[in-house]
N, C-alpha and C positions, 0 to 999 in steps of 0.2 A: 620683420615681413620677409619672408624666404624668397630667394630670387624664383624659385619654381612657380610662386602665386604670380609675382610680377610677369614672368614670360607667357603665363598662361592662366590669366585670372578668371575665376568664376564670377558671372555677371548675372544680375537681375535687370530687367527692364522693366520701369515702372512708369507707365504712360505709353500707349502704343499707337500714337498718332504719327504724324510725317516724320518728326525727328526720331520718336522711338523705332520706327520701323527702319531708318536710317542706320541708327546705332547697332539694331539686330542684323543687319546686313553685314556692317564692318565687322562684328564679332564672329558673325558665321563665315566669312571670308579668311579671317585669321584662323579659324578652328577653335577659338576660344569657348568654353562652354557655357551656354546659357541654362540657367538653373531654373529659372521661375520667370514668368512676365504678369504684371497686374494692370488692370485699367478700372476705370469707374464702372458702374453697372451699366449695359446696353448691348448692342448687338455683338460687339465684339468678345464678350465673354463666351468661352468655350471653344472659340477658333484656334487654329493653329498660328502660332505667333508668324512662322516663316510665310504662311498663306498672306495674313494680314499686311507682311512687309511686302508683297508683291511677287514673291518667289513660287516656283512651280513645284514645290516639294513640301512635306509635313516635316518639320524639325521634330516634333514629339514635346513641344512645350506648348501648352494649353494655356490661353490668357484666363487668368482667375479674376474673380471680384475683389477689387482691392480692399472692400469693406467687411468682407466675410472670409478671408483667405486666413489661414494658420501660418504666422511667421516663426513659431517658436522653434522649428527644427531646420531652418535655413543653414546651409553651409555654403555660404557666398563670400566672396571677397569686396566686391563692390557693386552698389546699385546706382544704376544711371536713370536719374529722375527728370521727366519732361512733362509737366503738368501745368504750372501756372509760372509767369514771371513774378509773383509776389511771394515773399517768404512766408508771410502769414497763411496765404492760402495752401501752401506747401507742409505746413507743421505737422499734420498728421502723418503724412509719407515719411518726413525726415524721422520721426520718433520711431514709426514702425520699423524702418531700416536699422535706425542706430542702436535701437534697444535690442534689436537681433544680433547686434555686434557686427554691422556692415558698414563698411566706408561709403560715403554718398558723394556722387558727382551730379550737379543740378545744372540743367539747360533752364536759366530763368534769369531775367534782368537783374532782379534784385540780389541774386547769389553772387555776382562778382566782387562787389566790396560791401559786404552786409551790413557792416557797422556804420556806414553812411546812410543807406537806404532804409534799414530798420534795425536800430540799435538794441531794442528790446528784444527783438526775434534773433538778433546774433548772439547776444548773450544767452538766449535759452538754448540755442543750437551747440555753442561753445560748451556749455555746461553738460549737456546730454552727450555730446561726442566725447568729452574727457571722462565722464563716468563710465562710459561703456568701451573705452578704449579704441575709438574710432576716429576717423578724420573727415571733415567736410570740406568741399570744395567747389565754386561754381564757374562754369565756363562755357564759351560758345565763341560766335564770330567776332564779339567786342575783344575777347581776349588779345588777338595780335591786331585788328585793325583799329581798334580805339584805344585800349590801355597801353600796350607794349610800342606801339607805333609813335605814342608821344613821347616816350621815352628815348627810343630811338631817334628820334627827331630833334630832342634835346642834347643828345650825345656830344656833338661837336661844340657846344656853347660853353663859354668861360663866364658869361654874365647874361642874365634872363630878364628883360622888361615885362613881357608878357608873352602867354601862348594862346593861340586861336585853334580849334577844332572845327571844321565845318564838315557836313556830311548830306549825302542824297540818298536816302534809301527807299528802294522800289517795292511799295506795299503791296503790290499784285504779284509777289514772287511765289506766294503760297497760297493762293486762293483769295477768298474776300475777308478773312478775319481782321489781319493788320489793317485793311483799308478802312474796314466798318469802325474799329475802335479808334483809328486816327481821324474820324470825322469825314471821310468821303461820301459825298452825296448828302451832306447836311446843309440846310439853311443857315445863315450866320448868327441868327439868334438860338437856334437850336445848339450850334457848336459852342457859342458863348455858356449856355446852361450847362452843358454836359462834358466840357473840356476846357473852356477858358478860364471860368471863374472855379473850378475844382480841378484835380489831377486827373480824374479819368482813369483809363487804362494804361495810357501811355506816360502821364505826367510823373514827375518825381523820381525818376530812374536816371536820366541822362546827366545830372549833376555829379553823381559817383565819378565821371570820366575825368573831367578836370581837376577835381578833388584827388584823386588816387594818384593822377600824374604829378600834380604839384606837391603832394605830400611825400611822394617817393623821392622826390628831387630836393625834399628837405625844407620845404615852405610850410608855415603854420596857417591854417586858414582861420580868417575870421568872419567871413560871412558868404553866403551862397542864395542867390536870387534866381528866379525862373519864371518865364512869361511864355504862355501859348497863344498863338494867334492861327487863323485859318488862312489857308492858302488858296487864292483865288485866281483862276486863269481868266484872260479877257477874251477868249474865243470858246467856242463849244467845244468839248472834249469827249470823245467816245470812249468810254470805260469798258473794256472787252469784258473782265470778268464779272461785271455787274450788269453786262449786255444793256448799258443806259448812256445816253448821251447827257453829260453834265453842262448845263447851260452858263454863261458868265454869271457870276456872282453866286455859284453854288460851290460849296467847300471842296476842293480837292484832295486836301489832306493838312496836315499840322506842321506849323513852324515852332520850334522850340528854341529859346534863347536862355541860356545860363551865364550868368556873370559870376565870378569867385574874387576875392579879396584875401590878402595875406597880410601877416603882420609886417613881413619884409618889404612889402609894396608892390611886389610882382603880381601881375593880375593873369586870370584865366577866363577864357570865354568859349562858349559852345555855339555854334548856330546849327541845328538840325532840322532837316526837312524830312518828312515822312509822307510819302505820296507815290502814284502811279508815274511810272517815266513816260514822256513823250518821244516819239521817234527820234532816234539818233542820241539820246541821253544814257549815260551809264550811271550805275550804282557806283558812289565812290566817297572816300573818306579822305581829308586833307588835315595835315597839321602844319602850322607855322610858329616858329619860334623867334621872336624877335628880341635881339641880343647882339651879342657879339660871339660869333657871326649871327646873321639871319640866316635861318634854315628852313626849307619848306619840304614836305613830303606829300605824295599823292598816291593813293591805293585805288585800283578799280577792281570792284569784286564782281565775279561772275558765280553763277550757281550758289547764291549766298545760304540758301538752305542748306544744301549740301555741305558747305564749309562751316554753317555754325555746328552741324551734328558732328562732324569729322574733328572740329577745334576741341569739343568735350571729349570725344573719345580718345583722342591723343594725350589728353590728361591723366589717363588711367595710371599710367607708371608713376606719375608725380604723387596722386593720392594714396598709392599704395604703399609707398616709401614715406609718408609724411607721419608728422608726431600727432597723437590724438589732439583732437580739437578743431577749432573754425579756421580757415585760412581764407585768404583772398586771392584773387588771380595774380597778383605781384609778389606773391610770396614765394613764388618759385622763380624759376629763370623763363625766359620766352619759350613760347610752346615749340615741341619738336615733332616732326614729321614720323609717322610710324611705319613708314614704307618697309623698313627691314626690321621691325618688331616682332 
């Protein structure tokens, strides 16, 4: 890959929602050319990308229907895909881009460490990427705050007995979608049916965090277990995005607990809370590494939607210089700021 392509990459925006709009703004601010933009059928088709991103000028890039567009003549370096958290749901988009000879950066929870979250999809992505000589990588806010933060916290240790990752994610940060998929507003019986006994839209993805960190530290995983339970407040809570008072006993969100065992005996645990914040709370991630020495790290996240999009955007140089095939978020070094890129 030539230095000119890394310095001024040609970009496709695939998915023009909140994240796609932010990615478009970043590229426009850098002066990096956006060649095309795609979205599912609906009111966004035919609209100028800059206008959809909230800018007050026309970029000259009209959003096309992803299902009817012609990809055969694209001359693009990287596609920034933000459609779904699930690899399987994104496979059509991956194929379209990679078969057109375009590297893929995906904003989706399962794309960080694909061989854990969906091994069969990961194998398919790797095969297609190598066949067409392109690279695949997933990134977002978890890149630094979950995966790389765990490795940094473990850095001072000479012995590790266990690692603990806890987090509180504000599900109201980008409207209502994440809240509703996390069970906000459900009664307990409905929660158990839709999220407790089955993964739903939020289960099955957080286990990759302790697995990836422990594997990167050299441990061999023997088991991963996950449980999900509703979060209930003991006092009424006014949920502004839903414009509704949630009475005690109504689900506020989801608590996910993951336990990981290794051959060496070192254990990993995640305790994840997904819910709207109460007054005075911050969205935060914590890592604790118990061993010699014991080490703790706390990260407070602000504007996490913006940070998630910028984290993906800042991986563009990595994907453009990567060998063909599937890569996970720990394949490269920690993410680097693009302030002077």
